[in-house]
C-alpha positions in Angstrom: 0.0 0.1 -0.1 1.3 3.5 -0.8 2.2 5.8 1.8 -0.3 8.5 3.1 0.7 11.7 1.1 -1.0 14.6 3.0 0.1 17.6 0.7 -1.4 15.8 -2.3 -4.6 15.0 -0.5 -5.0 18.8 0.5 -4.2 19.9 -2.9 -6.7 17.4 -4.5 -9.3 18.5 -2.0 -8.6 22.3 -2.7 -8.8 22.0 -6.5 -12.0 20.0 -6.2 -13.7 22.6 -4.1 -12.5 25.3 -6.5 -14.1 23.6 -9.4 -17.3 22.8 -7.5 -17.7 26.3 -6.4 -16.9 27.7 -10.0 -19.8 25.2 -11.3 -22.1 26.1 -8.5 -21.7 29.9 -9.4 -22.3 29.3 -12.9 -19.0 30.2 -14.3 -19.3 30.4 -18.1 -16.8 32.8 -19.4 -13.1 32.1 -20.1 -12.3 35.0 -17.5 -14.1 33.4 -14.8 -12.3 29.9 -15.4 -9.0 31.7 -15.7 -9.7 33.4 -12.2 -10.9 30.0 -10.8 -7.8 28.3 -12.1 -5.5 30.9 -10.5 -7.5 30.5 -7.1 -7.0 26.7 -7.5 -3.4 26.5 -8.6 -1.4 29.2 -7.0 -2.2 28.0 -3.4 -1.6 24.4 -4.3 1.9 25.2 -5.8 2.9 27.4 -2.8 1.8 24.7 -0.5 3.7 21.9 -2.6 6.7 24.1 -2.8 7.0 25.0 0.9 5.9 21.7 2.5 8.9 20.3 4.5 9.0 16.5 3.7 12.2 15.5 5.1 13.7 15.4 8.6 15.4 18.5 9.7 19.5 18.5 9.4 21.3 17.1 12.3 23.8 19.3 14.2 26.7 17.2 12.8 25.4 18.0 9.2 25.2 21.7 10.1 28.8 21.6 11.4 30.1 19.6 8.5 28.8 22.1 6.2 30.1 25.1 8.0 33.6 23.4 8.5 34.0 22.9 4.9 33.8 26.6 4.3 36.6 27.5 6.4 
């Protein structure tokens, strides 16, 4: 079974709610769909870009990188 990927689930729910809201409001023009796509994709892109998925660096790793600069 694949691991649970929270950022992708949040993104999928956000995009689904955006499309559903646009459909319920009767979005019919290209400008409205462009606005809905911007509202849908920009927050998702920021969320996926800023999501910290890995463990934080250890002190040994930090010291190793600063010692290499000297």
